[in-house]
C-alpha positions as CSV (number, residue, x, y, z in Angstrom):
1,M,78.6,117.8,103.8
2,N,81.5,120.3,102.8
3,P,85.3,119.6,101.8
4,E,86.7,119.5,105.1
5,D,84.5,116.9,106.2
6,I,86.1,114.7,103.5
7,Q,89.4,116.1,103.9
8,E,89.8,114.6,107.6
9,F,89.1,111.1,105.9
10,S,91.5,111.8,103.3
11,S,94.4,113.1,105.4
12,K,94.3,110.9,108.4
13,Q,97.4,109.5,109.0
14,P,97.7,106.4,108.7
15,F,95.5,106.7,106.2
16,E,92.5,104.4,106.7
17,P,90.4,103.8,103.3
18,F,86.8,105.2,103.5
19,V,83.4,104.9,101.7
20,I,81.5,108.0,100.5
21,H,77.5,107.5,100.3
22,L,75.6,110.0,98.0
23,T,72.0,111.1,97.9
24,D,71.3,109.0,94.8
25,G,72.6,105.5,96.6
26,R,75.5,105.4,94.7
27,S,78.7,104.5,97.3
28,F,82.7,105.3,96.2
29,E,85.3,103.4,98.0
30,V,88.3,105.6,98.6
31,K,91.2,103.2,99.1
32,H,94.1,105.3,98.4
33,P,94.7,109.3,99.5
34,D,95.6,110.1,96.0
35,A,92.1,108.6,94.8
36,I,90.3,111.7,95.7
37,A,90.7,115.4,94.2
38,L,88.6,117.8,96.4
39,G,87.7,121.3,95.0
40,R,85.7,124.2,96.3
41,R,82.2,122.5,95.3
42,R,82.9,119.3,94.4
43,A,85.1,116.4,94.5
44,V,86.3,113.5,92.0
45,V,87.1,109.9,92.8
46,S,89.0,108.3,90.8
47,N,89.3,104.5,90.1
48,P,85.6,103.5,92.2
49,G,85.6,99.8,92.7
50,G,88.6,99.1,90.7
51,E,87.2,99.7,87.3
52,G,89.8,101.2,85.0
53,G,90.4,104.9,83.9
54,E,87.0,105.8,85.4
55,F,86.3,109.2,87.6
56,I,83.3,110.2,89.5
57,H,82.7,114.0,89.8
58,F,79.9,115.0,92.8
59,A,78.7,117.7,94.6
60,Y,79.4,118.0,98.1
61,R,75.7,118.4,98.9
62,H,75.4,115.2,97.7
63,V,77.2,113.6,100.1
64,T,75.0,111.9,102.9
65,S,77.6,110.2,105.0
66,I,81.2,108.8,105.5
67,D,82.1,105.6,107.0
68,L,85.7,103.6,107.3
69,L,85.8,100.8,104.8
70,E,85.6,97.4,106.7
71,T,88.9,95.6,106.3
72,S,89.0,91.5,106.7
73,A,92.1,91.3,109.0
C-alpha cells in the first residue's frame, strides 16, 4: 500500500469509517478523518478501538487491505 491508497479513504466526502488490516494480523478502525495522519512512509492512527490516548504507528508496507467499517443501521 502507499499513502495515496489510504488518502482515498480518509478524504472521502462524506467520510465513511474504515478498517486498516496489517501483516501481523492487527486491525485498526478509523472512525473520523482526523484520527489518522499520513506521512511519507508511515501512518499514525489515534485512539484505535476506543482506548484513550493510544497512538499506533505503522509502515505502509505492512498494510494488507483496507475495508469500509460495517455499521449497523
